[in-house]
Backbone atoms as SQL, in Angstrom:
CREATE TABLE atoms (id INTEGER PRIMARY KEY, chain TEXT, resi INTEGER, resn TEXT, atom TEXT, x REAL, y REAL, z REAL);
INSERT INTO atoms VALUES
  (1, 'A', 1, 'MET', 'N', 0.644, -1.119, 0.211),
  (2, 'A', 1, 'MET', 'CA', -0.293, -0.130, -0.064),
  (3, 'A', 1, 'MET', 'C', 0.841, 1.329, -0.131),
  (4, 'A', 2, 'GLU', 'N', 1.868, 0.999, 0.846),
  (5, 'A', 2, 'GLU', 'CA', 3.151, 2.771, 0.702),
  (6, 'A', 2, 'GLU', 'C', 3.683, 2.713, -0.282),
  (7, 'A', 3, 'ILE', 'N', 4.172, 1.666, -1.509),
  (8, 'A', 3, 'ILE', 'CA', 4.607, 1.882, -2.813),
  (9, 'A', 3, 'ILE', 'C', 3.316, 2.574, -3.594),
  (10, 'A', 4, 'PHE', 'N', 2.387, 1.876, -3.081),
  (11, 'A', 4, 'PHE', 'CA', 1.422, 2.568, -4.251),
  (12, 'A', 4, 'PHE', 'C', 0.991, 4.235, -3.688),
  (13, 'A', 5, 'ILE', 'N', 0.684, 4.385, -2.682),
  (14, 'A', 5, 'ILE', 'CA', 0.803, 5.891, -1.577),
  (15, 'A', 5, 'ILE', 'C', 1.812, 6.605, -2.561),
  (16, 'A', 6, 'CYS', 'N', 3.207, 6.453, -2.838),
  (17, 'A', 6, 'CYS', 'CA', 4.337, 6.878, -2.883),
  (18, 'A', 6, 'CYS', 'C', 4.345, 7.201, -4.727),
  (19, 'A', 7, 'ILE', 'N', 3.797, 6.395, -5.185),
  (20, 'A', 7, 'ILE', 'CA', 3.543, 6.286, -6.588),
  (21, 'A', 7, 'ILE', 'C', 2.282, 7.350, -6.767),
  (22, 'A', 8, 'LEU', 'N', 1.121, 7.827, -6.469),
  (23, 'A', 8, 'LEU', 'CA', 0.437, 9.067, -6.680),
  (24, 'A', 8, 'LEU', 'C', 1.132, 9.869, -5.710),
  (25, 'A', 9, 'HIS', 'N', 1.889, 9.998, -5.202),
  (26, 'A', 9, 'HIS', 'CA', 2.878, 11.412, -4.992),
  (27, 'A', 9, 'HIS', 'C', 4.105, 11.515, -5.523),
  (28, 'A', 10, 'GLU', 'N', 4.240, 10.855, -6.907),
  (29, 'A', 10, 'GLU', 'CA', 5.491, 11.251, -7.661),
  (30, 'A', 10, 'GLU', 'C', 6.821, 11.258, -7.294),
  (31, 'A', 11, 'ARG', 'N', 6.745, 10.118, -5.749),
  (32, 'A', 11, 'ARG', 'CA', 8.040, 10.212, -5.568),
  (33, 'A', 11, 'ARG', 'C', 9.118, 8.953, -6.279),
  (34, 'A', 12, 'LYS', 'N', 10.209, 9.242, -6.274),
  (35, 'A', 12, 'LYS', 'CA', 11.344, 8.427, -6.917),
  (36, 'A', 12, 'LYS', 'C', 11.203, 7.694, -6.147),
  (37, 'A', 13, 'ILE', 'N', 10.890, 6.085, -6.242),
  (38, 'A', 13, 'ILE', 'CA', 11.223, 4.908, -6.086),
  (39, 'A', 13, 'ILE', 'C', 12.096, 3.815, -6.198),
  (40, 'A', 14, 'VAL', 'N', 12.684, 2.997, -5.386),
  (41, 'A', 14, 'VAL', 'CA', 13.457, 2.549, -5.696),
  (42, 'A', 14, 'VAL', 'C', 12.926, 0.771, -5.426),
  (43, 'A', 15, 'LEU', 'N', 12.666, -0.142, -6.284),
  (44, 'A', 15, 'LEU', 'CA', 12.529, -1.765, -5.594),
  (45, 'A', 15, 'LEU', 'C', 13.599, -2.663, -5.430),
  (46, 'A', 16, 'VAL', 'N', 14.137, -2.641, -4.463),
  (47, 'A', 16, 'VAL', 'CA', 15.084, -3.794, -4.223),
  (48, 'A', 16, 'VAL', 'C', 14.943, -5.274, -4.425),
  (49, 'A', 17, 'ASN', 'N', 15.125, -5.906, -5.032),
  (50, 'A', 17, 'ASN', 'CA', 14.764, -7.142, -4.841),
  (51, 'A', 17, 'ASN', 'C', 15.515, -8.460, -5.831),
  (52, 'A', 18, 'SER', 'N', 15.971, -9.668, -4.998),
  (53, 'A', 18, 'SER', 'CA', 17.331, -10.398, -5.846),
  (54, 'A', 18, 'SER', 'C', 16.317, -10.900, -7.549),
  (55, 'A', 19, 'ASP', 'N', 15.464, -11.046, -7.553),
  (56, 'A', 19, 'ASP', 'CA', 14.848, -11.311, -9.072),
  (57, 'A', 19, 'ASP', 'C', 14.413, -10.251, -9.760),
  (58, 'A', 20, 'PRO', 'N', 15.574, -9.896, -10.491),
  (59, 'A', 20, 'PRO', 'CA', 15.063, -8.517, -11.485),
  (60, 'A', 20, 'PRO', 'C', 13.193, -9.011, -12.406),
  (61, 'A', 21, 'LEU', 'N', 13.126, -10.349, -13.081),
  (62, 'A', 21, 'LEU', 'CA', 11.607, -10.188, -13.262),
  (63, 'A', 21, 'LEU', 'C', 10.608, -10.268, -12.490),
  (64, 'A', 22, 'LEU', 'N', 10.848, -10.544, -11.108),
  (65, 'A', 22, 'LEU', 'CA', 9.739, -9.849, -10.411),
  (66, 'A', 22, 'LEU', 'C', 9.689, -8.822, -10.485),
  (67, 'A', 23, 'ASN', 'N', 10.875, -7.930, -9.869),
  (68, 'A', 23, 'ASN', 'CA', 10.648, -6.315, -10.177),
  (69, 'A', 23, 'ASN', 'C', 9.968, -5.733, -11.620),
  (70, 'A', 24, 'ALA', 'N', 10.018, -6.343, -12.418),
  (71, 'A', 24, 'ALA', 'CA', 9.515, -5.664, -13.448),
  (72, 'A', 24, 'ALA', 'C', 8.063, -6.054, -13.540),
  (73, 'A', 25, 'THR', 'N', 7.737, -7.260, -13.254),
  (74, 'A', 25, 'THR', 'CA', 6.800, -7.776, -12.932),
  (75, 'A', 25, 'THR', 'C', 5.845, -6.633, -11.762),
  (76, 'A', 26, 'ILE', 'N', 6.491, -6.572, -10.510),
  (77, 'A', 26, 'ILE', 'CA', 5.705, -5.688, -9.763),
  (78, 'A', 26, 'ILE', 'C', 5.510, -4.385, -10.253),
  (79, 'A', 27, 'ILE', 'N', 6.487, -4.269, -10.996),
  (80, 'A', 27, 'ILE', 'CA', 6.394, -2.338, -11.590),
  (81, 'A', 27, 'ILE', 'C', 5.348, -2.257, -12.271),
  (82, 'A', 28, 'GLN', 'N', 5.005, -3.172, -13.359),
  (83, 'A', 28, 'GLN', 'CA', 4.391, -3.293, -14.407),
  (84, 'A', 28, 'GLN', 'C', 2.566, -3.435, -13.522),
  (85, 'A', 29, 'THR', 'N', 2.556, -4.045, -12.518),
  (86, 'A', 29, 'THR', 'CA', 1.021, -4.069, -11.819),
  (87, 'A', 29, 'THR', 'C', 1.021, -2.702, -11.287),
  (88, 'A', 30, 'LEU', 'N', 1.777, -2.224, -10.680),
  (89, 'A', 30, 'LEU', 'CA', 1.885, -1.297, -9.735),
  (90, 'A', 30, 'LEU', 'C', 1.090, -0.084, -10.550),
  (91, 'A', 31, 'THR', 'N', 1.661, -0.092, -12.176),
  (92, 'A', 31, 'THR', 'CA', 1.614, 1.358, -13.219),
  (93, 'A', 31, 'THR', 'C', 0.109, 0.741, -13.889),
  (94, 'A', 32, 'THR', 'N', -0.368, -0.603, -13.986),
  (95, 'A', 32, 'THR', 'CA', -1.530, -0.811, -14.351),
  (96, 'A', 32, 'THR', 'C', -2.567, -0.704, -13.249),
  (97, 'A', 33, 'LEU', 'N', -2.388, -0.868, -11.916),
  (98, 'A', 33, 'LEU', 'CA', -2.947, -0.779, -10.955),
  (99, 'A', 33, 'LEU', 'C', -3.762, 1.224, -10.622),
  (100, 'A', 34, 'LEU', 'N', -3.066, 2.346, -11.390),
  (101, 'A', 34, 'LEU', 'CA', -3.189, 3.276, -11.607),
  (102, 'A', 34, 'LEU', 'C', -4.744, 3.785, -12.600),
  (103, 'A', 35, 'PHE', 'N', -4.858, 2.857, -13.147),
  (104, 'A', 35, 'PHE', 'CA', -5.766, 3.139, -14.302),
  (105, 'A', 35, 'PHE', 'C', -7.138, 3.898, -13.750),
  (106, 'A', 36, 'PRO', 'N', -7.517, 4.916, -13.886),
  (107, 'A', 36, 'PRO', 'CA', -7.373, 5.543, -15.358),
  (108, 'A', 36, 'PRO', 'C', -6.367, 6.014, -15.133),
  (109, 'A', 37, 'LEU', 'N', -5.710, 6.848, -14.264),
  (110, 'A', 37, 'LEU', 'CA', -4.615, 7.522, -14.106),
  (111, 'A', 37, 'LEU', 'C', -3.468, 6.436, -14.807),
  (112, 'A', 38, 'SER', 'N', -2.281, 7.585, -15.117),
  (113, 'A', 38, 'SER', 'CA', -1.374, 6.311, -15.432),
  (114, 'A', 38, 'SER', 'C', 0.101, 7.369, -14.987),
  (115, 'A', 39, 'TRP', 'N', 1.583, 6.571, -15.156),
  (116, 'A', 39, 'TRP', 'CA', 2.729, 7.113, -14.505),
  (117, 'A', 39, 'TRP', 'C', 3.256, 8.158, -15.879),
  (118, 'A', 40, 'PRO', 'N', 3.331, 8.976, -15.554),
  (119, 'A', 40, 'PRO', 'CA', 4.089, 10.135, -16.758),
  (120, 'A', 40, 'PRO', 'C', 5.713, 9.768, -16.748),
  (121, 'A', 41, 'CYS', 'N', 6.246, 9.121, -15.625),
  (122, 'A', 41, 'CYS', 'CA', 7.461, 9.526, -15.522),
  (123, 'A', 41, 'CYS', 'C', 8.464, 8.006, -15.751),
  (124, 'A', 42, 'SER', 'N', 9.693, 8.126, -16.135),
  (125, 'A', 42, 'SER', 'CA', 10.332, 6.915, -16.134),
  (126, 'A', 42, 'SER', 'C', 10.285, 5.727, -15.587),
  (127, 'A', 43, 'ILE', 'N', 10.281, 4.729, -16.002),
  (128, 'A', 43, 'ILE', 'CA', 10.444, 3.409, -15.391),
  (129, 'A', 43, 'ILE', 'C', 11.291, 2.408, -15.757),
  (130, 'A', 44, 'VAL', 'N', 12.974, 2.110, -14.636),
  (131, 'A', 44, 'VAL', 'CA', 13.387, 1.397, -15.443),
  (132, 'A', 44, 'VAL', 'C', 13.676, 0.191, -14.414),
  (133, 'A', 45, 'SER', 'N', 13.104, -1.523, -15.333),
  (134, 'A', 45, 'SER', 'CA', 12.781, -2.660, -14.105),
  (135, 'A', 45, 'SER', 'C', 13.787, -3.208, -13.573),
  (136, 'A', 46, 'CYS', 'N', 15.386, -2.999, -14.312),
  (137, 'A', 46, 'CYS', 'CA', 16.394, -3.499, -13.803),
  (138, 'A', 46, 'CYS', 'C', 17.591, -2.551, -13.928),
  (139, 'A', 47, 'LEU', 'N', 17.935, -1.818, -13.121),
  (140, 'A', 47, 'LEU', 'CA', 19.182, -0.642, -13.310),
  (141, 'A', 47, 'LEU', 'C', 20.742, -1.504, -13.191),
  (142, 'A', 48, 'SER', 'N', 21.727, -1.325, -14.127),
  (143, 'A', 48, 'SER', 'CA', 22.527, -1.960, -14.037),
  (144, 'A', 48, 'SER', 'C', 23.850, -0.596, -13.568),
  (145, 'A', 49, 'PRO', 'N', 24.856, -1.053, -13.125),
  (146, 'A', 49, 'PRO', 'CA', 25.868, -0.017, -12.398),
  (147, 'A', 49, 'PRO', 'C', 26.493, 0.894, -12.865),
  (148, 'A', 50, 'ALA', 'N', 26.299, 0.530, -14.103),
  (149, 'A', 50, 'ALA', 'CA', 26.657, 1.534, -15.738),
  (150, 'A', 50, 'ALA', 'C', 25.523, 2.897, -15.159),
  (151, 'A', 51, 'LEU', 'N', 24.356, 2.523, -14.822),
  (152, 'A', 51, 'LEU', 'CA', 22.958, 3.428, -14.678),
  (153, 'A', 51, 'LEU', 'C', 23.433, 4.569, -13.470),
  (154, 'A', 52, 'ALA', 'N', 24.034, 3.704, -12.896),
  (155, 'A', 52, 'ALA', 'CA', 23.503, 4.441, -11.601),
  (156, 'A', 52, 'ALA', 'C', 23.390, 5.856, -11.237),
  (157, 'A', 53, 'ASP', 'N', 23.907, 6.571, -11.777),
  (158, 'A', 53, 'ASP', 'CA', 23.823, 8.312, -12.112),
  (159, 'A', 53, 'ASP', 'C', 22.340, 8.574, -12.081),
  (160, 'A', 54, 'TYR', 'N', 21.632, 7.608, -12.799),
  (161, 'A', 54, 'TYR', 'CA', 19.794, 7.763, -12.788),
  (162, 'A', 54, 'TYR', 'C', 19.435, 7.693, -11.552),
  (163, 'A', 55, 'LEU', 'N', 19.838, 7.595, -10.812),
  (164, 'A', 55, 'LEU', 'CA', 19.468, 7.521, -9.207),
  (165, 'A', 55, 'LEU', 'C', 19.305, 9.483, -8.760),
  (166, 'A', 56, 'ASP', 'N', 19.887, 10.049, -8.930),
  (167, 'A', 56, 'ASP', 'CA', 20.049, 11.411, -9.262),
  (168, 'A', 56, 'ASP', 'C', 19.554, 11.806, -10.314),
  (169, 'A', 57, 'ALA', 'N', 18.390, 11.339, -10.942),
  (170, 'A', 57, 'ALA', 'CA', 18.200, 12.546, -11.780),
  (171, 'A', 57, 'ALA', 'C', 16.895, 13.731, -11.096),
  (172, 'A', 58, 'PRO', 'N', 16.496, 14.545, -11.382),
  (173, 'A', 58, 'PRO', 'CA', 15.899, 15.452, -11.273),
  (174, 'A', 58, 'PRO', 'C', 14.234, 15.272, -11.221),
  (175, 'A', 59, 'PHE', 'N', 13.802, 14.096, -11.466),
  (176, 'A', 59, 'PHE', 'CA', 12.185, 13.955, -11.734),
  (177, 'A', 59, 'PHE', 'C', 12.553, 12.313, -10.932),
  (178, 'A', 60, 'PRO', 'N', 10.486, 12.012, -11.081),
  (179, 'A', 60, 'PRO', 'CA', 10.230, 11.007, -10.273),
  (180, 'A', 60, 'PRO', 'C', 10.723, 9.905, -11.206),
  (181, 'A', 61, 'TYR', 'N', 10.674, 8.764, -10.801),
  (182, 'A', 61, 'TYR', 'CA', 10.971, 7.270, -11.403),
  (183, 'A', 61, 'TYR', 'C', 10.637, 6.152, -10.316),
  (184, 'A', 62, 'ILE', 'N', 10.520, 5.263, -11.250),
  (185, 'A', 62, 'ILE', 'CA', 10.260, 3.559, -10.380),
  (186, 'A', 62, 'ILE', 'C', 11.596, 3.054, -10.750),
  (187, 'A', 63, 'VAL', 'N', 11.954, 2.676, -10.343),
  (188, 'A', 63, 'VAL', 'CA', 13.616, 2.022, -10.978),
  (189, 'A', 63, 'VAL', 'C', 13.551, 0.887, -9.500),
  (190, 'A', 64, 'GLY', 'N', 14.035, -0.609, -10.530),
  (191, 'A', 64, 'GLY', 'CA', 14.471, -2.131, -9.775),
  (192, 'A', 64, 'GLY', 'C', 15.473, -2.113, -10.003),
  (193, 'A', 65, 'VAL', 'N', 16.206, -2.433, -8.825),
  (194, 'A', 65, 'VAL', 'CA', 17.660, -3.083, -8.782),
  (195, 'A', 65, 'VAL', 'C', 17.646, -3.930, -8.161),
  (196, 'A', 66, 'GLN', 'N', 18.660, -5.030, -8.095),
  (197, 'A', 66, 'GLN', 'CA', 18.821, -6.498, -8.022),
  (198, 'A', 66, 'GLN', 'C', 19.504, -6.004, -6.228),
  (199, 'A', 67, 'LYS', 'N', 19.078, -6.737, -5.568),
  (200, 'A', 67, 'LYS', 'CA', 19.632, -6.696, -4.032),
  (201, 'A', 67, 'LYS', 'C', 21.120, -6.670, -3.915),
  (202, 'A', 68, 'LYS', 'N', 21.860, -7.870, -4.737),
  (203, 'A', 68, 'LYS', 'CA', 23.227, -7.739, -4.106),
  (204, 'A', 68, 'LYS', 'C', 24.010, -6.419, -5.090),
  (205, 'A', 69, 'LEU', 'N', 23.690, -6.258, -6.370),
  (206, 'A', 69, 'LEU', 'CA', 23.678, -4.621, -6.947),
  (207, 'A', 69, 'LEU', 'C', 23.736, -3.749, -5.629),
  (208, 'A', 70, 'TRP', 'N', 22.500, -3.709, -4.919),
  (209, 'A', 70, 'TRP', 'CA', 21.681, -2.381, -4.561),
  (210, 'A', 70, 'TRP', 'C', 23.336, -2.459, -2.723),
  (211, 'A', 71, 'GLN', 'N', 23.068, -3.230, -2.222),
  (212, 'A', 71, 'GLN', 'CA', 23.851, -3.775, -1.031),
  (213, 'A', 71, 'GLN', 'C', 25.555, -3.507, -1.252),
  (214, 'A', 72, 'GLU', 'N', 25.819, -3.869, -2.619),
  (215, 'A', 72, 'GLU', 'CA', 27.399, -3.832, -2.921),
  (216, 'A', 72, 'GLU', 'C', 27.335, -2.411, -3.567),
  (217, 'A', 73, 'SER', 'N', 26.773, -1.642, -4.583),
  (218, 'A', 73, 'SER', 'CA', 26.722, -0.361, -5.026),
  (219, 'A', 73, 'SER', 'C', 26.122, 0.622, -4.850),
  (220, 'A', 74, 'PHE', 'N', 24.778, 0.575, -4.924),
  (221, 'A', 74, 'PHE', 'CA', 23.773, 1.723, -4.671),
  (222, 'A', 74, 'PHE', 'C', 23.799, 2.168, -3.143),
  (223, 'A', 75, 'ALA', 'N', 23.626, 1.180, -2.030),
  (224, 'A', 75, 'ALA', 'CA', 23.207, 1.457, -0.939),
  (225, 'A', 75, 'ALA', 'C', 24.690, 2.781, -0.437),
  (226, 'A', 76, 'SER', 'N', 25.743, 2.797, -0.776),
  (227, 'A', 76, 'SER', 'CA', 26.453, 3.947, -0.405),
  (228, 'A', 76, 'SER', 'C', 25.905, 5.631, -0.985),
  (229, 'A', 77, 'ARG', 'N', 25.152, 5.218, -1.962),
  (230, 'A', 77, 'ARG', 'CA', 24.601, 6.751, -3.005),
  (231, 'A', 77, 'ARG', 'C', 24.079, 6.980, -1.583),
  (232, 'A', 78, 'TRP', 'N', 23.255, 6.335, -0.863),
  (233, 'A', 78, 'TRP', 'CA', 22.194, 7.004, -0.089),
  (234, 'A', 78, 'TRP', 'C', 22.138, 8.032, 0.695),
  (235, 'A', 79, 'GLU', 'N', 23.180, 8.554, 1.089),
  (236, 'A', 79, 'GLU', 'CA', 23.426, 9.742, 1.740),
  (237, 'A', 79, 'GLU', 'C', 23.105, 11.185, 0.750),
  (238, 'A', 80, 'ARG', 'N', 23.703, 10.541, -0.125),
  (239, 'A', 80, 'ARG', 'CA', 24.147, 12.091, -1.353),
  (240, 'A', 80, 'ARG', 'C', 22.503, 12.058, -2.438),
  (241, 'A', 81, 'MET', 'N', 20.929, 10.697, -2.106),
  (242, 'A', 81, 'MET', 'CA', 20.264, 11.244, -2.564),
  (243, 'A', 81, 'MET', 'C', 19.490, 11.943, -2.669),
  (244, 'A', 82, 'ASP', 'N', 18.263, 12.284, -3.695),
  (245, 'A', 82, 'ASP', 'CA', 17.410, 13.505, -2.816),
  (246, 'A', 82, 'ASP', 'C', 16.179, 13.174, -1.731),
  (247, 'A', 83, 'GLU', 'N', 15.643, 14.295, -1.040),
  (248, 'A', 83, 'GLU', 'CA', 15.231, 13.844, -0.209),
  (249, 'A', 83, 'GLU', 'C', 14.061, 13.313, -0.054),
  (250, 'A', 84, 'ASP', 'N', 13.353, 12.871, -1.443),
  (251, 'A', 84, 'ASP', 'CA', 12.009, 12.326, -2.137),
  (252, 'A', 84, 'ASP', 'C', 12.289, 10.815, -2.438),
  (253, 'A', 85, 'VAL', 'N', 13.411, 10.499, -2.116),
  (254, 'A', 85, 'VAL', 'CA', 13.312, 9.081, -2.589),
  (255, 'A', 85, 'VAL', 'C', 13.336, 7.860, -1.772),
  (256, 'A', 86, 'VAL', 'N', 12.482, 6.631, -2.046),
  (257, 'A', 86, 'VAL', 'CA', 11.710, 5.654, -0.642),
  (258, 'A', 86, 'VAL', 'C', 12.507, 4.670, -1.297),
  (259, 'A', 87, 'VAL', 'N', 13.050, 3.942, -0.931),
  (260, 'A', 87, 'VAL', 'CA', 13.386, 2.239, -1.191),
  (261, 'A', 87, 'VAL', 'C', 12.769, 0.987, -0.437),
  (262, 'A', 88, 'PHE', 'N', 12.237, 0.770, -1.787),
  (263, 'A', 88, 'PHE', 'CA', 11.806, -0.656, -0.635),
  (264, 'A', 88, 'PHE', 'C', 12.463, -1.819, -1.254),
  (265, 'A', 89, 'ASP', 'N', 12.702, -2.402, 0.299),
  (266, 'A', 89, 'ASP', 'CA', 13.445, -3.960, 0.102),
  (267, 'A', 89, 'ASP', 'C', 12.131, -4.922, 0.122),
  (268, 'A', 90, 'LEU', 'N', 11.473, -5.679, -1.032),
  (269, 'A', 90, 'LEU', 'CA', 10.702, -6.506, -0.777),
  (270, 'A', 90, 'LEU', 'C', 11.268, -7.829, -0.383),
  (271, 'A', 91, 'GLN', 'N', 11.869, -8.288, -0.049),
  (272, 'A', 91, 'GLN', 'CA', 12.385, -9.500, 0.424),
  (273, 'A', 91, 'GLN', 'C', 12.404, -8.952, 1.722),
  (274, 'A', 92, 'ALA', 'N', 13.099, -8.408, 2.192),
  (275, 'A', 92, 'ALA', 'CA', 12.866, -7.944, 3.504),
  (276, 'A', 92, 'ALA', 'C', 12.085, -7.381, 3.918),
  (277, 'A', 93, 'GLN', 'N', 11.163, -6.564, 3.389),
  (278, 'A', 93, 'GLN', 'CA', 9.154, -6.146, 3.521),
  (279, 'A', 93, 'GLN', 'C', 9.647, -4.864, 4.343),
  (280, 'A', 94, 'THR', 'N', 11.087, -4.065, 3.838),
  (281, 'A', 94, 'THR', 'CA', 10.870, -2.850, 4.861),
  (282, 'A', 94, 'THR', 'C', 11.244, -1.859, 3.888),
  (283, 'A', 95, 'MET', 'N', 11.399, -0.659, 4.454),
  (284, 'A', 95, 'MET', 'CA', 11.015, 0.808, 3.393),
  (285, 'A', 95, 'MET', 'C', 12.027, 1.875, 3.937),
  (286, 'A', 96, 'GLN', 'N', 12.841, 2.789, 3.370),
  (287, 'A', 96, 'GLN', 'CA', 13.201, 3.447, 3.812),
  (288, 'A', 96, 'GLN', 'C', 13.016, 4.887, 2.914),
  (289, 'A', 97, 'PHE', 'N', 13.273, 5.893, 3.614),
  (290, 'A', 97, 'PHE', 'CA', 12.482, 6.994, 3.199),
  (291, 'A', 97, 'PHE', 'C', 13.355, 8.026, 3.938),
  (292, 'A', 98, 'LYS', 'N', 13.606, 9.332, 3.271),
  (293, 'A', 98, 'LYS', 'CA', 14.535, 10.358, 3.831),
  (294, 'A', 98, 'LYS', 'C', 13.683, 11.319, 4.456),
  (295, 'A', 99, 'ASN', 'N', 12.805, 11.678, 3.685),
  (296, 'A', 99, 'ASN', 'CA', 11.625, 12.502, 3.733),
  (297, 'A', 99, 'ASN', 'C', 9.998, 12.026, 4.159),
  (298, 'A', 100, 'ALA', 'N', 9.721, 12.262, 5.438),
  (299, 'A', 100, 'ALA', 'CA', 8.757, 12.051, 5.755),
  (300, 'A', 100, 'ALA', 'C', 7.400, 11.912, 4.499),
  (301, 'A', 101, 'LEU', 'N', 6.466, 11.030, 4.678),
  (302, 'A', 101, 'LEU', 'CA', 5.440, 11.242, 3.602),
  (303, 'A', 101, 'LEU', 'C', 4.374, 12.002, 4.110),
  (304, 'A', 102, 'PRO', 'N', 3.493, 12.821, 3.509),
  (305, 'A', 102, 'PRO', 'CA', 2.724, 13.679, 3.812),
  (306, 'A', 102, 'PRO', 'C', 1.656, 12.599, 4.723),
  (307, 'A', 103, 'PRO', 'N', 0.715, 13.225, 5.526),
  (308, 'A', 103, 'PRO', 'CA', -0.168, 12.588, 6.570),
  (309, 'A', 103, 'PRO', 'C', -1.149, 11.601, 5.788),
  (310, 'A', 104, 'LYS', 'N', -1.582, 10.804, 6.534),
  (311, 'A', 104, 'LYS', 'CA', -2.530, 10.035, 5.614),
  (312, 'A', 104, 'LYS', 'C', -4.128, 10.398, 6.068),
  (313, 'A', 105, 'PRO', 'N', -4.914, 10.846, 5.289),
  (314, 'A', 105, 'PRO', 'CA', -6.312, 11.479, 5.660),
  (315, 'A', 105, 'PRO', 'C', -6.940, 10.460, 6.829);
């Protein structure tokens, strides 16, 4: 539910999971559930290390990252990332965010 709320608020969303195919499926499912709305921003279902700078993009995105890559390469970027980034570890079922989400109605 929190992922869906972040999508509606157009946050920068990083999905961490060891299975890139599952990331792609989850991203497709979440964007389909938005109907009749749509996600007008970028989607990358499996981010490679060569595209690590993409996480610093100035616009909302949904990005899937393999868990091993996140732990080895991307987690060190956490301190430099924007305030509106939310990281969901799908296997550990945890959520990290730098800036508090708006209050729930």
